[in-house]
C-alpha angles and dihedrals in degrees: 000000000000114000091226091060090050092050089046092053091047088051093050094045091051091049093047089047092052089049095050093044089050090054090048092049102042107019111025089156091066090057092053096246096120124076116229112279094023099075095129113080093342098149115100119238096260096053093043101042099022100047119003101045099043091044094052100042096036105049102048093103097054098078089059094058094042091051089052090050091060091067100041126100119265093248089056092048091049092050090047091050094051092051097037099054100060092044090047092054091051092046090048089054093051091048092050093049093049114100116241095241097025131235138236094276103029129051122241122269094257094054091045092049092047094049094044091051091048090050091049092049090048091050091046092052092049092048092049093048091046095050092047089050092050090048094050091047091056092055092058 
């Protein structure tokens, strides 16, 4: 499959995820999760603090990196994918193990999600720049 299609699908999924998490966070009654008469603050703590809030605040940088990946060369995309996947799995583990509201020794899930995504975007930018630098060095 073409790497541009994969990057485009990742971009679309991340934008849809941000939209769904926004609806969950700000307007859960539109999604049909609130019983009639309990539209204000009707989400339970796990859904609000465990899913909606981290997903919305943590993933807002991902569409930027996926948009950039649409326009890179295939060699750069392949290098990015090989580095991104292991870091993503580790970050996903840290996000899953974080408590929704945090504890004394461990940050909450929103903070953990936000930091892990920022680290992943930073690593992605470094890998893309490094690979472009290596490819331009080969041409000389």
